[in-house]
C-alpha positions in Angstrom: 173.7 45.2 103.3 170.8 47.6 103.7 171.3 51.1 105.0 168.8 53.8 105.6 169.7 57.5 105.8 167.5 60.0 107.5 168.1 63.6 106.7 166.6 66.6 108.4 166.9 70.0 106.8 166.9 73.0 109.1 166.4 76.5 107.6 166.5 79.8 109.5 164.6 82.9 108.7 163.9 86.3 110.4 160.5 86.0 112.0 158.7 88.3 114.3 159.4 87.7 118.0 157.2 85.0 119.5 156.3 83.4 116.2 157.2 79.7 115.8 157.7 78.3 112.3 156.2 74.9 111.3 158.8 72.2 110.4 158.9 69.2 108.1 161.2 66.1 108.0 162.6 64.8 104.8 163.3 61.1 104.9 165.6 59.5 102.2 165.8 55.8 101.9 167.7 53.4 99.5 169.9 50.4 99.3 173.6 50.4 98.5 174.8 47.1 97.0 178.4 46.3 96.3 177.8 45.0 92.8 175.1 43.9 90.4 174.8 40.2 89.4 172.7 38.5 86.8 171.8 34.8 87.0 170.9 32.7 83.9 170.7 29.1 82.9 172.8 27.9 80.0 170.4 27.1 77.1 167.4 28.7 78.9 165.4 27.9 82.1 163.3 25.0 80.7 164.4 21.4 80.8 162.3 19.4 78.2 162.3 15.7 78.9 160.5 15.0 75.7 157.9 12.3 75.1 158.1 9.4 77.5 156.5 6.2 76.3 154.3 4.8 79.1 155.6 1.3 78.2 159.1 2.3 79.2 158.0 2.9 82.8 158.3 0.2 85.5 154.9 -0.9 86.8 155.8 -1.5 90.4 158.9 0.6 91.1 160.3 3.9 90.2 161.9 4.7 86.8 164.8 7.0 86.5 164.6 8.9 83.2 167.6 10.2 81.2 169.5 12.7 83.2 170.0 16.3 82.0 172.9 18.6 82.6 172.1 22.2 83.6 174.3 25.1 84.6 173.5 28.2 86.6 175.7 31.1 85.4 176.0 34.3 87.4 177.7 37.3 85.9 178.6 40.3 88.1 179.7 43.8 87.4 182.5 43.5 90.0 184.0 40.7 92.0 181.6 39.5 94.6 181.0 36.4 96.7 177.5 34.9 96.6 175.2 32.2 97.7 172.0 30.6 96.5 168.8 29.3 98.0 166.6 26.8 96.1 162.9 26.8 96.5 160.6 24.0 95.2 157.5 25.5 93.8 155.9 22.1 93.4 157.0 20.5 96.7 153.4 19.4 97.4 153.6 17.1 94.4 156.7 15.1 95.5 155.9 11.4 95.6 157.0 10.0 98.9 159.5 7.2 98.6 161.3 8.4 95.5 165.0 7.8 95.8 167.8 9.7 94.1 171.5 8.8 94.7 170.4 6.7 97.6 168.5 9.4 99.4 164.8 9.6 99.9 164.9 12.7 102.2 162.1 15.1 101.3 164.5 18.1 101.3 166.5 16.5 98.5 163.6 15.5 96.3 161.7 18.0 94.3 158.1 17.7 93.0 157.5 17.0 89.3 153.7 17.5 89.1 150.5 15.5 89.6 147.6 14.3 87.5 144.1 13.4 88.7 145.3 13.7 92.3 148.2 11.3 91.7 151.8 12.5 92.4 153.9 11.6 89.3 157.3 11.3 90.9 160.1 13.8 91.6 163.6 14.8 90.7 167.0 15.5 92.3 169.6 18.1 91.5 173.1 16.5 91.6 175.7 19.2 91.9 179.0 19.3 90.0 182.1 21.3 90.5 181.4 25.1 90.6 183.9 27.6 89.3 184.7 31.2 90.0 186.4 33.0 87.2 187.3 29.7 85.7 188.8 28.3 88.9 187.3 25.1 90.4 185.8 25.5 93.8 184.3 23.3 96.6 180.7 23.3 97.6 179.9 25.1 100.9 176.6 25.4 102.8 175.0 27.0 105.8 171.7 26.1 107.4 169.7 28.0 110.0 171.8 30.2 112.2 175.1 28.4 111.5 178.0 30.8 112.1 180.5 29.1 109.7 180.3 27.5 106.3 180.6 23.7 106.2 180.6 20.9 103.6 177.2 19.5 102.5 175.6 16.7 104.5 175.1 14.7 101.4 177.9 14.1 98.9 175.8 14.8 95.7 172.5 16.5 96.1 171.3 20.1 96.3 168.8 20.5 99.1 165.8 22.7 98.9 164.6 25.2 101.5 161.9 24.1 103.8 159.9 26.5 106.0 162.4 28.1 108.4 165.3 26.1 107.1 167.3 28.9 105.6 169.5 26.5 103.6 172.0 28.2 101.3 174.9 27.1 99.2 178.0 28.8 98.1 181.5 27.9 96.8 185.1 28.7 97.5 188.7 27.4 97.6 188.4 26.0 101.1 186.2 26.0 104.2 188.7 28.3 105.9 188.6 30.8 103.0 184.8 30.7 102.7 183.0 31.9 99.6 185.2 33.2 96.8 184.5 36.6 95.2 184.5 36.7 91.4 182.8 38.2 88.4 181.8 34.9 86.7 180.3 32.1 88.8 179.1 28.7 87.3 177.2 26.1 89.3 176.7 23.0 87.2 174.1 20.4 88.1 172.6 17.2 86.8 168.8 16.9 86.9 167.8 13.4 87.8 164.1 12.9 87.0 162.2 9.9 88.5 158.7 8.6 87.7 156.8 6.6 90.3 155.3 3.1 89.6 153.1 3.4 86.5 150.4 1.2 88.2 149.6 4.3 90.3 149.3 6.7 87.4 146.5 7.2 84.9 148.5 6.3 81.8 145.6 5.6 79.6 145.9 9.2 78.4 148.9 11.5 78.1 149.8 14.0 80.8 152.5 16.6 81.3 155.3 16.8 83.9 155.3 20.1 85.8 158.4 20.7 87.9 159.4 24.2 89.0 162.1 25.5 91.2 163.3 29.0 92.0 167.0 29.8 92.6 167.4 32.8 94.8 170.6 34.8 94.6 172.1 36.1 97.8 174.9 38.8 98.0 177.3 38.1 100.8 
């Protein structure tokens, strides 16, 4: 919640009759937040998929690489409910047609980089069971101007924000209760990386994967 306070100081003095004093306004602004929270990923914020032999890739169809488990941890100075938005910084490199957990919707597939103008593939983020102060919670979401929290449209995947989408995720004991306040929040996920058909990639030389996503923390 953002609040702005405007303060005007008025002083009086003895002045000769008919003389008007100049005045000045003092404006004070600031933001009062209920608590302070710090997000961090277990083991750091880089997922290294290691060296991937080109010979292990399928020539004419996608190849799903070994999955990686990641966990977003949020520690707060006082109990607070929260939500997250996920932004794909490499969305322009998503290879169309990539499928993760049966879905090829663009909002659920993140870009993983490109080489020589060729899109390498993509990845999905499969959510696990979040906890609040050690207690298991259910996934909640809102999109656009939704008034109430709901359960996600897909059973497994974390969607990313598209322009104007305003998609955010939270967690709580139930839909009726809504997001649960707590001091320690954990949001486990599985990163599911996928490489497109190798026939479309310049695999005569090595190249790097380059996925990047930003998790935005929202105070509720």
